[in-house]
C-alpha positions as CSV (number, residue, x, y, z in Angstrom):
1,X,138.3,57.7,174.6
2,X,137.4,54.8,172.3
3,X,139.6,56.2,169.6
4,X,142.4,56.5,172.1
5,X,142.0,52.9,173.2
6,X,142.0,51.7,169.5
7,X,145.1,53.7,168.9
8,X,146.9,52.1,171.9
9,X,145.8,48.6,170.8
10,X,147.2,49.3,167.3
11,X,150.5,50.5,168.8
12,X,150.6,47.3,171.0
13,X,150.0,45.2,167.8
14,X,152.8,47.1,166.1
15,X,155.1,46.2,169.0
16,X,154.1,42.5,168.9
17,X,154.2,42.3,165.1
18,X,158.0,41.5,164.9
19,X,157.5,38.4,167.1
20,X,154.7,37.3,164.8
21,X,156.7,37.9,161.7
22,X,159.7,35.9,163.0
23,X,157.5,33.0,163.9
24,X,155.7,33.0,160.5
25,X,159.1,33.2,158.7
26,X,160.6,30.2,160.4
27,X,157.3,28.3,160.3
28,X,156.7,28.7,156.6
29,X,160.1,29.6,155.0
30,X,162.4,27.3,157.1
31,X,160.2,24.5,158.5
32,X,157.8,24.7,155.5
33,X,154.9,23.5,157.6
34,X,151.5,25.0,158.5
35,X,151.1,26.3,162.1
36,X,149.2,23.6,164.1
37,X,146.0,24.7,165.8
38,X,146.0,28.0,164.0
39,X,142.7,29.4,165.5
40,X,144.1,28.7,169.0
41,X,147.4,30.5,168.1
42,X,145.6,33.5,166.7
43,X,143.3,33.7,169.8
44,X,146.4,33.5,172.0
45,X,148.1,36.4,170.2
46,X,145.0,38.5,170.5
47,X,144.9,37.8,174.2
48,X,148.6,38.7,174.5
49,X,147.9,42.1,172.8
50,X,144.9,42.9,175.0
51,X,146.8,41.6,178.1
52,X,149.8,43.8,177.3
53,X,147.5,46.8,176.8
54,X,145.8,46.2,180.1
55,X,149.2,45.7,181.8
56,X,150.6,49.0,180.5
57,X,147.4,50.8,181.4
58,X,147.6,49.4,184.9
59,X,151.2,50.6,185.3
60,X,150.1,54.1,184.3
61,X,147.1,54.2,186.5
62,X,148.3,52.2,189.5
63,X,151.8,51.0,190.1
64,X,153.8,54.1,189.0
65,X,151.6,56.6,190.9
66,X,151.6,54.5,194.1
67,X,155.4,54.1,194.1
68,X,155.9,57.8,193.6
69,X,153.3,58.7,196.2
70,X,154.8,56.4,198.8
71,X,158.3,57.9,198.2
72,X,156.9,61.4,198.7
73,X,155.1,60.5,201.9
74,X,158.0,58.7,203.4
75,X,160.4,61.6,202.7
76,X,157.8,63.9,204.4
77,X,157.9,61.7,207.5
78,X,161.6,62.6,207.9
79,X,162.4,59.2,209.4
80,X,165.0,57.3,207.4
81,X,164.3,54.0,209.1
82,X,160.8,53.8,207.5
83,X,162.3,54.5,204.1
84,X,164.7,51.6,204.5
85,X,161.9,49.4,205.9
86,X,159.6,50.1,203.0
87,X,162.4,49.5,200.5
88,X,163.2,46.1,202.0
89,X,159.5,45.1,202.4
90,X,158.4,46.2,198.9
91,X,161.4,44.5,197.3
92,X,160.6,41.2,199.1
93,X,156.9,41.3,198.5
94,X,157.0,42.3,194.8
95,X,159.6,39.6,194.1
96,X,157.5,36.9,195.8
97,X,154.6,37.8,193.4
98,X,156.7,37.6,190.2
99,X,155.1,35.1,187.8
100,X,158.5,34.5,186.1
101,X,160.2,33.6,189.4
102,X,157.4,31.2,190.3
103,X,157.8,29.5,186.9
104,X,161.6,29.2,187.0
105,X,161.5,28.0,190.6
106,X,159.2,25.2,189.6
107,X,161.4,24.2,186.7
108,X,164.6,24.4,188.8
109,X,162.9,22.1,191.4
110,X,162.1,19.6,188.7
111,X,165.6,19.7,187.2
112,X,167.3,19.7,190.6
113,X,165.9,16.3,191.6
114,X,165.9,16.9,195.3
115,X,168.8,19.4,195.5
116,X,166.6,22.5,195.0
117,X,163.2,23.6,196.3
118,X,161.0,26.1,194.5
119,X,159.8,27.9,197.6
120,X,163.3,28.2,199.0
121,X,164.6,29.6,195.7
122,X,161.8,32.2,195.7
123,X,162.6,33.2,199.3
124,X,166.3,33.5,198.6
125,X,165.7,35.6,195.5
126,X,163.2,37.8,197.3
127,X,165.6,38.3,200.2
128,X,168.3,39.3,197.7
129,X,166.1,41.8,196.0
130,X,165.0,43.2,199.3
131,X,168.7,43.7,200.4
132,X,169.7,45.1,197.0
133,X,166.9,47.7,196.9
134,X,167.6,48.7,200.5
135,X,171.3,49.3,199.5
136,X,170.1,51.1,196.4
137,X,167.8,53.4,198.4
138,X,170.7,54.1,200.8
139,X,172.8,55.2,197.8
140,X,170.0,57.6,196.7
141,X,169.7,59.0,200.2
142,X,173.4,59.6,200.6
143,X,174.0,60.7,197.0
144,X,176.9,58.3,196.6
145,X,178.1,57.5,193.0
146,X,176.5,54.2,191.8
147,X,179.6,52.8,190.2
148,X,181.3,52.0,193.5
149,X,178.4,50.0,194.6
150,X,178.0,48.1,191.3
151,X,181.8,47.3,191.2
152,X,181.7,46.0,194.7
153,X,178.6,44.0,194.1
154,X,179.9,42.3,191.0
155,X,183.3,41.7,192.6
156,X,181.4,39.7,195.3
157,X,179.5,37.9,192.6
158,X,182.7,36.9,190.8
159,X,184.2,35.6,194.0
160,X,181.1,33.6,194.8
161,X,181.1,32.2,191.3
162,X,184.5,30.6,192.0
163,X,183.4,29.2,195.4
164,X,179.8,28.1,194.7
165,X,178.9,24.6,193.5
166,X,178.7,24.3,189.7
167,X,175.1,23.3,189.6
168,X,173.9,26.6,191.1
169,X,176.0,29.2,189.2
170,X,174.0,29.3,186.0
171,X,170.7,29.2,187.8
172,X,171.8,32.0,190.1
173,X,172.6,34.3,187.2
174,X,169.3,33.5,185.6
175,X,167.4,34.2,188.8
176,X,169.1,37.7,188.9
177,X,167.5,38.5,185.6
178,X,164.1,37.1,186.6
179,X,163.7,39.8,189.2
180,X,163.5,42.6,186.6
181,X,160.0,41.6,185.5
182,X,156.4,42.8,185.5
183,X,155.7,43.4,189.1
184,X,159.0,44.5,190.6
185,X,160.2,47.0,187.9
186,X,157.3,49.5,187.9
187,X,157.1,49.9,191.7
188,X,160.9,50.0,192.3
189,X,161.5,52.4,189.4
190,X,158.7,54.7,190.7
191,X,160.2,54.5,194.2
192,X,163.7,55.5,193.0
193,X,162.4,58.4,190.9
194,X,160.1,59.5,193.7
195,X,162.9,59.6,196.2
196,X,165.3,61.4,193.9
197,X,162.6,63.9,193.0
198,X,161.9,64.9,196.6
199,X,165.4,64.9,198.1
200,X,167.2,68.2,197.8
201,X,170.3,68.0,195.7
202,X,169.5,64.8,193.8
203,X,169.2,64.5,190.0
204,X,166.4,62.3,188.9
205,X,168.3,61.0,185.9
206,X,171.5,60.3,187.8
207,X,170.1,59.2,191.2
208,X,166.6,58.1,190.4
209,X,167.5,55.1,188.3
210,X,169.7,52.2,189.2
211,X,167.6,50.4,191.8
212,X,166.9,47.6,189.2
213,X,170.6,46.9,188.9
214,X,170.8,46.3,192.7
215,X,167.7,44.1,192.4
216,X,169.6,42.0,189.8
217,X,172.9,41.7,191.6
218,X,172.0,40.6,195.1
219,X,169.7,37.6,194.3
220,X,172.8,36.1,192.7
221,X,174.7,36.6,195.9
222,X,172.0,35.1,198.2
223,X,171.4,32.1,196.0
224,X,175.1,31.2,195.7
225,X,175.8,31.9,199.4
226,X,172.9,29.5,200.2
227,X,174.4,26.8,198.0
228,X,177.9,27.3,199.5
229,X,176.5,26.9,203.0
230,X,174.4,23.9,202.2
231,X,177.3,22.2,200.4
232,X,179.6,22.9,203.4
233,X,177.0,21.4,205.8
234,X,176.6,18.3,203.6
235,X,180.3,17.7,203.4
236,X,180.7,18.1,207.2
237,X,177.9,15.7,207.9
238,X,179.4,13.3,205.4
239,X,182.8,13.4,207.2
240,X,181.1,12.9,210.6
241,X,179.2,9.9,209.3
242,X,182.5,8.5,207.9
243,X,184.3,9.0,211.2
244,X,181.5,7.4,213.2
245,X,181.4,4.3,210.9
């Protein structure tokens, strides 16, 4: 067991090594300066390696099995409503727990200077992920081809990009990418594979994957729709104030 753990840690170090080499090259060959606080940086990289190892191990032992198990048990219930409810709920809950989303929400609030609120952003993104995963689960249950859904989703995104205020567009697309992070991906992927594995006539490779794509599209939609509605309300209130004065 100890040898296996050491082997996994060495493989994790191998995966992180390109990052270290890039930093060292630019620090010493381009900037020509020593790395400040070198002991702290080394400690940080060691913590990253151990943390990544623990995270990957946790996925194997916990998140992947529970996602597959939940899919199997929900299929056995033979009540489609609970499958949709679980898909919506797990999409919302996992997104609210995403560390990357919390961080970008705080930064967006700082940069927005009153226009944006971090908690509202998190709620909108979580709602978008929940809707997206529910639609993706519906696709798996019905066996529909994924490309129709993806084309329709991005057509809506393109339309909203033209209609939404400029300040929200770039942030909305970034928020769509933030959803495919540490907490959401393992459970959602396991859910899709579990459903496809236990529904007759489904191919795991064709039908089991694709939920993450839905989780990326619909947060863009919810964030831009929110900005459009808020902008419309602000304009209407501005016109009313002008008329009253």
